[in-house]
C-alpha positions in Angstrom: 49.2 120.0 -0.7 52.8 120.5 0.9 55.9 121.1 -1.1 59.4 120.2 0.6 62.5 121.1 -1.5 64.5 121.9 1.5 65.7 119.5 4.2 63.1 118.9 7.1 61.1 122.9 5.5 58.0 122.7 3.8 54.8 124.4 3.0 51.6 123.7 3.7 49.4 125.6 1.2 46.1 124.9 2.5 46.7 125.6 5.9 49.0 128.7 4.9 51.7 127.6 7.1 55.7 127.2 7.2 56.8 124.1 8.8 60.6 123.1 10.1 62.9 123.4 12.4 60.1 122.3 15.4 57.9 125.6 14.1 55.2 126.4 12.5 55.0 130.0 11.5 51.5 131.5 9.7 51.6 132.9 6.6 49.2 135.5 4.8 47.7 134.7 1.6 50.5 136.3 -0.2 53.5 135.4 1.7 52.4 132.0 1.1 52.6 132.0 -2.7 55.9 133.9 -2.1 57.5 131.5 0.4 56.1 128.3 -2.0 57.9 129.9 -4.9 61.2 130.1 -3.2 61.3 126.4 -1.8 60.1 125.0 -4.9 62.7 127.0 -7.0 65.6 126.5 -4.4 68.6 126.2 -4.7 67.5 128.0 -8.3 66.4 132.1 -8.6 62.8 133.3 -8.2 62.9 136.2 -10.0 61.1 139.4 -9.6 59.2 138.9 -13.0 57.9 135.2 -11.6 56.5 136.7 -8.5 54.5 139.6 -10.0 53.3 136.7 -12.4 52.3 134.6 -9.3 51.1 138.0 -7.6 49.5 139.5 -9.6 48.6 137.6 -13.3 45.3 137.3 -11.6 44.4 140.1 -10.4 42.6 143.1 -11.1 45.5 145.1 -9.0 48.7 146.1 -10.8 51.8 145.3 -9.6 53.4 147.2 -6.8 57.4 146.9 -6.4 57.2 148.3 -2.4 54.3 145.6 -2.0 56.7 142.8 -3.2 59.8 143.4 -1.5 57.5 144.0 1.9 56.2 140.3 0.9 59.9 139.0 0.4 61.0 141.0 3.2 58.6 138.9 5.8 59.0 135.8 3.7 63.0 136.7 4.6 62.0 136.5 8.5 59.6 133.7 8.3 62.2 131.5 6.6 65.3 132.6 8.8 63.3 131.1 11.6 63.3 127.6 10.3 66.7 127.7 9.1 66.4 128.7 5.4 68.3 132.5 4.2 67.3 134.2 1.0 69.8 135.4 -0.6 69.8 138.6 -2.7 70.5 138.5 -6.9 70.8 142.3 -7.2 68.6 143.0 -10.3 67.7 139.3 -11.0 65.5 137.9 -8.2 66.3 135.3 -4.8 67.1 131.9 -3.5 66.1 130.2 -0.9 69.0 128.3 0.9 69.5 126.1 3.9 71.6 127.8 6.5 74.1 125.4 8.3 73.8 126.8 12.0 
């Protein structure tokens, strides 16, 4: 299904695409989870722990801070292209907010 919490921005989970601002951006499977969580929670905060659970709870791999930081960096870059900014709440997590360009 599609998630559409921000104006004209959505994630197509099946196709792993971020759609908005006249653009379609391909996402990795993990990137799709991160972007979807941020959009679904907006304007609330997605905590680091929540993302760890989302990515690693049903996995044999152990949580990795560097990988999570990279995924958030990639999500930030993709979302910026569709008019969404990720705000960092240091020590807590992140929020996706609409930019006003």
